[in-house]
C-alpha atoms as one frame of an Amber mdcrd trajectory, in Angstrom:
protein
  -2.332   2.263  11.032  -3.064   4.512   8.030  -0.587   2.627   5.877  -2.301
  -0.659   6.676  -5.707   0.809   5.896  -4.461   2.181   2.575  -3.077  -1.211
   1.541  -6.247  -3.049   2.530  -8.484  -0.609   0.689  -6.274  -0.402  -2.411
  -5.354  -4.042  -2.897  -7.726  -6.216  -0.851 -10.855  -4.187  -1.563  -9.530
  -3.197  -5.033 -10.490   0.481  -4.712  -9.005   3.319  -6.719  -6.748   5.944
  -5.164  -9.544   8.506  -5.331 -12.013   6.140  -3.641  -9.531   5.448  -0.847
  -8.846   9.168  -0.437 -12.549   9.888  -0.107 -13.055   7.123   2.473 -10.034
   8.167   4.518 -10.694  11.887   4.215  -7.336  12.748   2.687  -5.842  13.671
  -0.668  -4.924  11.285  -3.473  -1.301  12.341  -2.965  -1.474  11.170   0.641
  -2.878   7.818  -0.481  -0.015   7.470  -2.975   2.679   8.332  -0.445   1.173
   6.092   2.251   0.978   3.226  -0.260   4.596   3.739  -1.301   5.810   3.849
   2.304   3.810   0.775   3.293   5.100  -1.288   0.377   8.676  -0.186   1.065
   8.297  -1.269   4.699   6.885  -4.647   3.675   9.819  -5.171   1.331  12.266
  -4.404   4.144  10.486  -6.779   6.515  10.137  -9.638   4.035  13.499  -9.191
   2.356  14.530 -10.011  -1.154  12.716 -12.864  -2.878  14.632 -16.114  -3.161
  15.116 -17.465  -6.667  15.556 -21.148  -7.307  18.191 -22.225  -9.771  17.325
 -25.006 -12.208
């Protein structure tokens, strides 16, 4: 749940890492690590992007 909240606040609400940390009551380092983990999980779930050949 925290990873989802971090992604929504960072990218949907366009807040800085420090703003997200303040809202969530954690450190900037925690926001960074949660963001990294969430994006890595999304990449695993979605898979590699498909490229179209011309």
